[in-house]
N, C-alpha and C positions, 0 to 999 in steps of 0.2 A: 100688548095690544092684540087681541084675537080677532081678526076680521078677515083672515085668509089672504091677505093682499101681500104681494112681493113689493118691498120698498126698494125703489130704484135710487141709489146714492150715485149721482152723475157728477162728475167734476172735470174741469179741464185746467191744465197747467200752461202759462204763458211765459215764455223767455226768450231773450235775445242777449247774445253775449255782450258784455260792457264795451262801449264804444264801437259796436258792430257799425259797418258802413251804412250811411244814411239810406242809401237804395234798397238795402237789404231789409232795413227796418220798414221802409215804405211798402216794399213787396209783401212783407208779412202782414201789415195793416190791411192792404187793399185787397190781398188774396184770401186772407184768413180771418183776422180778429174783426175787423168792421162788418163784413157780411154776417159772421156768426152772430155777433151781438145785436146787429139790426133784425136778424131773424128771431133770435130769442125774446127780444123786446116786444114782439107781436104776441108772445105767450106767457104773460107774467104768472100764470097759475103753474107753470113748469118750474119747479124748485130745482136748482143745481148749485154747484159750488165752484169756486174760481181761486186759483192762485196766480198771482202776476208778480214777477220779480220786480225788485224796487227801481232798478235803472230803467226797465221797459215801462213801468208805470209813471215814471217822470217824463219819458219821451212822449207817452200817450197823452199824458194831461197837458204838456205844453205845445205839442205839434199836431194833435189829432181831436180836435174839439167834438167832432161828431161822435166818434168812438167813446171818447171819455163820457159824453153826455148819455149815451145809451147805458154805460157801465153804472153811472150814478142812478140813473132811473131805474134800472133793475134792482140796485141795492135798496133804493128808497121804497120799491113796491115790495120788497121782502122776498123777491125771486132768487137772489144771489146771496150765498154765504161766502165771504172771503176768507181765504186761509193765509197763515203766515209762513215764513222760512227765512233763511239768511237773505239780507237786503240784496246783496249783490250775487246771490245764487251760488254760494260756495257748497262743496261737499261737506257737510258738518263734521264728519269724522276725520277730515284732512287739516282742520284749523284748530289752533288753541281753544281751550273751553272758555276763556274770557271773551274771545272773538265771536264764538258761537252766540253766546248769551246776547252780546252787544248788536250783533247783526239781525237776530230774531226780533229783539225789541224795536230796533231801528225801523224794520218793516212793518211791524204790528202798529207803531206810532203813525206811520205814514198812511196805513190802510185806515185806521181810525180818522185820521184828518181829512182824508178823502170821501170815505163812504159811510162815516158815522158809527161805526161799530168796531170794536177791538177783536181781532180774530181770537178763537179759541182751539183752532186746529193748525196743524203743521205739515205742509208738503214736505216730505223728504226728499231733498234733491237727488235725482238719480236713483232714489230709493236704496242708498248705501246705508245699510244699518250696521251700528255695533252697539252692544248693550250699554256701553260707557256713555251713550248720549242721553239716555234716560234723564238722569239728574238735571243736566243742562236745559234740555227741553222743558222740563217742568218748572225749572227756575225762571225760565223765559216767559212763562204764563200760558203755555199750551197744555191741553187737557188730552189731546189725541193727534195721532199721526197717522200717515198712509204708508203702508208697505206693499208688497206684492204677495199673492197666494204662494208664489214660488218660496218665498221666505219661511212659510209655515210648512210647505211640503217637505222641504230638506230638513225641517226640525221634526218630521215624523208625523205631521198631521195629514188625514185623509182630505182630499179636495172637496169631498161631499158635504163636509161640516163647517166651511168657512164662509158662510153666509151671514155674517154678523161682526162683532169685534171682540177681542180678547184683551185682557189686561196683562201686562208685564211689570216687573219691578226691578229695580237695582238699588241695592242699599236702603230698602224700604220706600223708595220713591216710585209712585204708580203712574203708568201711562197706559191709555187705551190705544190699540192698533187695529186698523182696519185693513184686511187683505184685499188688494185689488185682484179682481178675476183676469186671468190670462185669457180665458175663452171671450170674455167681453173686450179685451184690449184688441183681440184680432177681429172681431166680428163688427165693432162699431169704429168707424162709418164704412168699412169695407164690404160688408154683406149687404144685400138688398133689405129693406125695411122690414118685411115680414120674417125674414130669418133673424135680424137683430132683435126683434120682439120675443121670438122663441128662445133665443140665447138668454135673455133677461129672465124669462119665465123658468127656464130649465137651471139657471144658475142657483136659485134658491128653492128649488122643487122640493117639497115635502117638509119644509122647515117653517113653523108658525112664526109669523113676523121675520121671516128671512129676507136678508139684503142682497140685491145684486149690486156689487160694488165696482165702479168704474171712475178711475181718476187718470187721465192721460194727457199727452201732448195736444194742445189746442191746434198746432200745426197740422194735424191730421185732417183738419176740418178745412182743408183749402190750400195748403202750402206744399204738402208732400206731392210728389209726381202723380197727376191724374186726379187729384182729390178736388180742385177747384171745380173742374167740370161736373164730377160726380155729386159732389156734396150741395154746391150752390146752383150751377147752371141747369142741372137736371132735376134739382130739387129735393135731394135725399133728405137734408136737414129738416126742411119744412114737413116733408111726409112723416119722418121719423117722430118729431116732437108731437103733431096730430096724432099719430097712431099710439103713442104713449098715453096721451092724455085721454083718448077714447077707449083705451084698454082697461076694462073695470077691474081686472086682476093686478094692475100696477099703480102704485102711487109714488110719486116723486117726493124725495125728502132730504133735508139738509143733514150732513154728518152729525152736527151737533144736536139737532133735533132727535135723530135717532138714538144717540147717545143717552139723552134724557129719558126717552120713553121705552127703551129696551134694555134688558139685563145683559151683561157680557156672557159669552159662551165658554168663560173659564179663563185660566190663566196659560200663558205661553212664554217659553224662553227661546229666542231665536239665535242662531249662529251668525257670524260676521258675513253678511251677504248682500248681494245686490239683485236685480233682474237677471234671468238666465242669461240673455246675450251679452249683458256686461261681463258676466263671468267668462265666457268664451272670448270676448274681446281682450281681456286683460292677460290671458295667456299668451306665451311666445308661440309663434305660428306653428312650429312642429307639434307642440303640445295641443293646441286648438285644432289641428287636423287630425290628431290621434283621437281626441274626444269626439269629433264628428264620425270617425271610422267606428268607434265603439256604439255610438247611438244608432247608426246605419245597421250593424250587426244585431242589436237588440231589437230594431223596428221602432218607428215613430210612436205608435200606439202604446207599446209596452213600455219604452222609454219614460213617457210622460205618466203613465200609470205606476211604474214600479222603480225604474232605474233613475229617475231624477232625484231620488232621496239619496242615492250613493254615488252617481256619476254627475259631477258638477265642475264648472270651471274654477277660476281663481276669485280673489276678492279684489275690490277696487284699488286697493294700494298696490297691487301687482303691477300698475301701470308705472309706479315709480321705481320699480325694479326692471321693467321692460324696456323703459325708455330713460336713458341717463339724462336727457335734456329736461325731461319732466321733473325727475328727482332733484337736479340743480335748482330749478326754479322754485319747486316746492320748498326746498329747505332754505333757499334765500328768503323766501316769504316768511318760514318760521322765525329765521333769525330777525328779520324786521319786527315780527310781533314781539320777541322776547326782549328785543332792545328798543321798544317803542318810544315814542314822545307822545305825551299827553296832550296833543293839539288837535283840534278838528281837522286841520288841513292833512296832517300825518295819518291819521286814523282813517280818514276818507280813502286816501291814497293806499293804504294797507288793505282796506276791506276790498276796493276795487281789484286789487292784486289777487285776492283769494277767490275770484270768479272761477268756477269749476271748469269751464270749457277747455281751457287751454292745457289741462293737466292730463287729459286722456284722449283716446281715439277709438272709435267704433264705427258705426255706419255713418257718422257724421264726421266731418273733417277734424275738429278739435286741434290737438297738438300739431297736426299736419299744416294747418292754416298759418302762414307766416305773420298776418295781420293780428291774429289772437296773440301770438308770441310777442309781436312788437308792443301791443297794448299792455301786456303784463309787464314787460320789462320797462315801460314808460313810468309805470306806477312804482315799480321796485327802485328806478333811479331817483323818482321823486322822494321816495322815503329816505333814501340814502343822502341825497342832497340837503334835506331838512336836518337830518342827524348830524352830518360832518360840517356842513356849512363850508367856510374857508379852511378848515383843519386838513392837513396831510396827515395820512396814517398808513402804516404798514403792519398789517395783522396776520396771525396764522392760527388756524385750528380746523378741526374736521366738522366744518359747516355741513358737508353733504351727508355725514353721519354714515360714511362707508368704510370707516377704519383707516383712511388715509388723510393725512393733512393737506390743506390748501393755504396759498398766501394770497391776500388781497392787498392791492395798493390803491389808495384813494388819493388822487392828485388833483390839482386844479381843474383840469380839463376831463380827466378820464378816471375811470375806475377799472381796474384790471384784475383778474383772478386767474391763478395757475394752480394746477393740482398735481400731486405726486403720483397719484394712482396711474394715470396714463401719461408717461413720458414726459413729466415736468412740462405740460403743454398749457397754451392759453385757452381758458374755457369762458371767460367773459371779457368783453372790451367795449366798455360803456362810454358813450359821449355824453358828458354831464350837462353841457349845454343844450343839446337836442334831444335829451332823454332816448338815446337809440343805442342799441346793443349790436355792435358789428359783428360780434361772434355768435349772433343768434341764428345758427344753422341747424339742420336736421339730418342725422345719419341715415343712409338708405338701408332699410331693414326688410327682411322677408315678413310679409303679412300673410296670414291664412287665406284671405280672399283673393291672393295673387294666383293660387292655384286654381281657383274658379275662373279667373280671367283667362288663364292659359289653356283651359280644357273646355270652357262652355262655349256653346254656340247661341248667340243672341237670339231672343224672340222679338218679333216685330211689335211695336207699340199698338195697343188696342186689340190684341189678339184674342181677349176674353170676351165672351158674350156679356152683354149689359146685365142680363138677369142673375148672372153669376157674381156680380160685384167687381171690385178691383183688387190689385195685389197690394200688400203692404211694402214699405221699403224692405223688409227682411226677406221677402220672397221675390222682389223684383230681378228680372234679368237684364243687364245693361250691356250696351255695345262697348267694345273696346278695339280701336284701330291699331295697325301694326306699329304706329310710332310710339303708342303706350306701352305695347309689348317690348319693344326695343329698349324702352327707358327702364326696364325692370333689371336694375343692378344693386347688387347688396355689398355693402362695406364690411370688412372684417376687422375694423378698427373705427373707433368713435371719430367723427369730423370736427376735431379741435383744430387749434392753430399751432404752429411750431411742432408738427408731428415729423418725426425722423424717419427716413426711409434709407435703406442700403440696396441699391439695385444694380442693373447691368444695362446692355443695350435695350432690352425689352421695354424698359421704362421711356414710353413715348407718350404722344398726345391719346391715341386711341386706347392703350392699355392703362394709363392714368383714369380716363373717363370710366372705363369698364372695371376699373380695380383688379386688374388681371395681370399686372407686372409680377415679376418674380421678386419677392422679399427674402434677403439674406440675412438681416439683422433682427433682434428681438427687443427693439426699442419703441415701436410704433403703438403698442398697446400694454406695456409692461410697466410696473412700479419703478420709481426712482427714490432715492433717498434724498431729503431735503433738508437744507440748512439756511438760516437767515442771519444776515448781519447789516444793521442800519437800513439803508435804502436798496439793498442788494440781496438776492436769494440764489442759492446754488442747488441744482439738481444733479445727482451722479448716479450711473448705473453700471455695474460690473456685469456686462452682458456677453454676447457673443455674435460672431457671423458664422453662418451655417452654409459651408460650401461643400468641399470634398470632405471635409472633417469639420468639427467645431473649433473655431480660433477665438480665443479670449479677446473681448474687445470692450473698451471702456469709452463712455459718452459722458463729458461733462457739460452741463448747460448752465451758464451765468446769465442772470438778468438784473440789470440796474434801472430803477424807475425815475422817471421824470414827469413833470407836470402833463406833458402832451403825448407821453408815450413811454417806450422802454428800449434801452440798449441792451443788446445780447452779445454773447461771445460762447460759442460751441466748439468744443474740443473733442475730436475722435481719434482714438488711438487703437490700432489692431495688431495682431500678430499674424494675420493673413498676408501672404505675399501677393496676392492677386489684385487687380485693378478693379474698382467698382465705381458707381455713381452715388453720391450722397444727395438726398433729396430733403429740403426743408419745405413741409406743405403748410399752407395757410387755407382756412376755410372761412369766407367773409360773407356776411349777409348785407342785402341792400333791399330797400323797400321797392324800388322799381329798377330792375337790371337793364331794361332797354334803355334807361337814361343814363346809365353809368359808362364813364369813359376810361379805358385802359390806354395810358399814354396818349390822351387827346382824341382817341378814336372809339367809335361804339364797341362795346365788349362782345366779343365773339371768340369760339374756340380758335387757339392759335398757339404755334411755337415761336418763340422769339430769342434769338440766340446772341451771345456776347454782350451781356449788359451787366451793370453793377447795381441797378436800381429799377423800380417801376413805381407808378403812381396811378391809383384808382380815384377818379373825381366822381362825387356823388351829388348831383343837383338837388335831391330831396332833402339832404341835411345841410348842404351847402359847404360840405366837408371833403378833404382829399386825404386818403391814407397813403404814405409813403413808406415802402420797404427798400431799404439800402445796405449793401454789404461792401466790405473791402475786397471781394473776389469777384471776378467775372462768372456768370452763371448763365444757364438756359432756362428760360421760363416757359412753363406749360401752363395754359389757362383754359378751363372748361366750365360750363355751367354746372351747378349741382342741383340735380332734378329728382323728385320722388314721385312715385305712383300710388295714389291713395283712393279711397273710396268716399262717396258722399251720397246723399239722398238722390242726386241726380245721376250718379254713375261713377265710373273711373276717371280720376283726374291725374294729368300729368302737370306737376307744379315745381316751379324753380324755387329752390330754397336759398341759393346763394351762388358764390363762386368759389372754385377750387384752383389754387395755384400752387405750382412746385417750382422752386428754384433748385436746379440740379448742379452740383460741383463734382468734378472728377477727383479721385483721390486713391492713393496706395499707401497703406500703413497709417498714414495720419493725416489730419487736416484741421486747421483751425479757422473759424469764419467768425468774424465781428460785423455787426450791423445794428440796424434800428427799425423800429415799427412805430411810426407816429401819425398823429392827426392833426390837420391844421385847417384853415379856412381856404377855400377854393380861390 
């Protein structure tokens, strides 16, 4: 079509994590989705595209009739083209092929039921691309998908020739790919309307039938900091739509229509990649900071012109390497998929478990948000309950796929998993009745943005002039008070339970909280040999105590499982003649720490001497966790807190409680005890 016009392919992506808080969904609807669609309904000639995740679509249909009516009216008027994806918004490359196809088809059917037309295009969640997706996307019924221009640039394409679509193939299956413009992502809706129009025109400048391609988070239109006032109260969206419709050089078009009317720009093969920021976030902190330094040395302009083809971050699956907690949950999801039951209830729980948000962390909380992890474990336990029923089971295998075996016990009341990679430690402690994992904590890790927190000076809100637009969350400066800075503590071991420490008098409340006590042993983060016999599993390490020299030291840990918990016996033998303190550390998660009672009192940092047991009562689940031993010990108890970032700024968040039972020993000690769950 040779009319000299730039085709604006404008799309928005709507998603809320599965089972997100009602108040969070309500805020998203009232500040963003509802005013956006109410405005767009006044301009039916403006063609645009929408992807809405399945769970959110259900919430809108059942709870927000005004918004749902606007969406239906725009669909009936031909204004909106709906796209599909996985129903519960999984990263497609992170779930098995059978589940990919089923989830995509499930959302396509829902969209067709709601809006009368089956989607032909696919929103690629978090734009995580792997070529192995092509066949499954095509089999699911999609003809095209959305990626970033960054995907093409790292494959060697020049930014100047990306104003259209390309074909890719895998095994002879062909799929069209539209590259989303980074310039437009950063301009709309953050720049003034005039600048946004110029960005659209310049994106496809010089290309006959060229397309300006934008598909991005709907939350940018009212939910990100400062955007509600800018987009709706000050009328940016209304002025933008009117300016586009009045601009004779721009014509809005659906992706599907463009695909039919215009030829492809060629063939393309893309590497495994997501958007640039995701690649940064998936790196470990020091590597992300090194990448930032290289980018600064090259200069921003040169980096995006040349360097981005050669200097880039990791891939999305690096999050499974960076965070042990993410990998465990992911591999348990894969286990549930492989051992699936073909029942509607089971599959729905499995698909909800596959929601992407909980498996990663960037500018949004993701993995750091305890409620998202709680939701994921709820569906994991539901799958396990359906699969095992009343059956007791003791199984072993390398479910985590890290080269070390784990043991899983399924009892009447609990599911417990212990792994040999890290000290024969407890990594899962699930209450089957309440669908709650008491071991669902998060290790305190260094993140690249912590560096910015420590050295940056906050800017005052509203410091930019209105004519310059507003900042995106990627460039926002946030305040951080001293309490947040003091909470920056990093653990050198993973925060499991039954972690073994060998210390001295420096092991006190403050050094425990700050992870600054001296460690003499090599048992807290090292592998153990594992043996299993009936309902008992045994972990052994021939390690050492490192004092004035290395003293051979042996630690044997035995666990015997019961319906409501586990009995344990730990034996420590050393050739060292010195006196030490042996600590057994537990890290436990509760949905509301303020309500938890330790020995009948509100939980607070404390040291408690000369005791053989302690009990934590949790009103949220109605359960009590009891730890009991045959020796007197000193108990240290502190909150486990992390510092993370979100679109609102830096957040200090309680992940659980850290407890350590300390026993004196010289040469050897044998401790027997139990960890059980019961009703309060």
